[in-house]
C-alpha positions, 0 to 999 in steps of 0.5 A: 036730459038736460030737462031732467037734470033742471027739474032734479036742480029746481027740486033740491032748491025748492027742497032746501028753501022749505028746510030752511024756512021750516027749520027756525023757531020765530024769535022775538028780542023783546020777549027774551029774558034769561040768557046765558053766555059761553066763550068758546075761545079755547086755551091756545094762542095760535101763532100764524107765520106769514112767509114771502111763499107758501113754503114758508108759512108756519103755524104753531100754539102757545098754552095759555091755560093758566090765565083762564080766557074763556072764564074772563072773557064770559065774565066781561060779557055777562057784565056788559049785558047786565050793565047795558040791557034789562036781561037775566043773565044766567049762570049755568053749568056745562061740559066745557070740553064738549062744546070746544070738541064742537067749535073744532069741528067743520060745518055739516055739509047739506044740499041747502049748504051747497046751494047757499053756503055753509051752515056755520052755527048748525052744529051747535044746535043740540048743545044750545037746546039742551043747555036751555032746556035744562036752565029755562032759557030764551037765549044763548050767546057765544063768543067763538073764533072767527077767520080774519081775512088776509088776502093771503093763505095764512089767516089768523084765527080765534086767539092769534098772533099773525107774524111774518117776515123773509127767510125766517125773520120777524118783520111784524106781529100782531096779536088779537082776538079774531072772533064773533059773538052768535045769539041762539035761539033756546027753543030751537038752537037756531043762530038769531044774530051774529056780529064780528068782534070788533068796535063801530067806529073807524079806527085811524092810524091802522096797524100796518106791517111787512104785509098789511094788516089794515083789515084788523084795524076794528078788531081788539088787536095789539101791535107786538113790537118792542114787546117780548112776544114780538118773536114768539113764532121763532122762540120757545114759549117758556111759562114765563111768555105764556103767562106774558101772552095770557095776559095780553090776550085778557086785556084785549077783551075791553071796550069799545070792541066788547060793548059795541059787539054786544049792542050789535048782536042783541039789537034786532 
């Protein structure tokens, strides 16, 4: 009986390995010329409140669509590519809502995923290959949300405000872009490189509060203490507050975080 189980498991591993090896087309950075950039961060800032216990945790969203963050982020990434690399950055038309829907779906499960971990980026493959085919692209660079590890149940992701305290009070509030850039092969839609949005150098004097947020120290973050957005988890998100939060997140996408991440993901 055990021998049969081992045989089945060995066969499954072999199939998964072969499938993984056969699924990706060889990609050469030095032959990459035409690249398109998409930002898929969405139109809402997630507010993640960390209570003392699980029952005190809360999540909510603030609409910042009027700021047009995805277009702003896309433009800044394109400018960085043109400035620091010799690629032809191609402006493309695309169904933004279709890409955002895929971003919000969970990764597909498979035998190889169970054995070796989830395929986080396979869900983009069909959209990437279609976009590349229609625009004669060698590669597509995506900016997508990424959860930020906190060691607790509450983890900010994407455009997020990580906040918390005791008994519903606010003791700290940190705004940040918790994201990664992923480079995809235009030929088969497979992921080539991925890099967290962060600066390369270690930052001194990390932001800390009631809960330690030093894990965020290399990411684009802003301590909201002393601003009107500090209590965003407990106040009504008026249009004025939405605009202020949108401007803040627009300003967060800057160097060195932007330049360092682009260099990381575009350099083999």
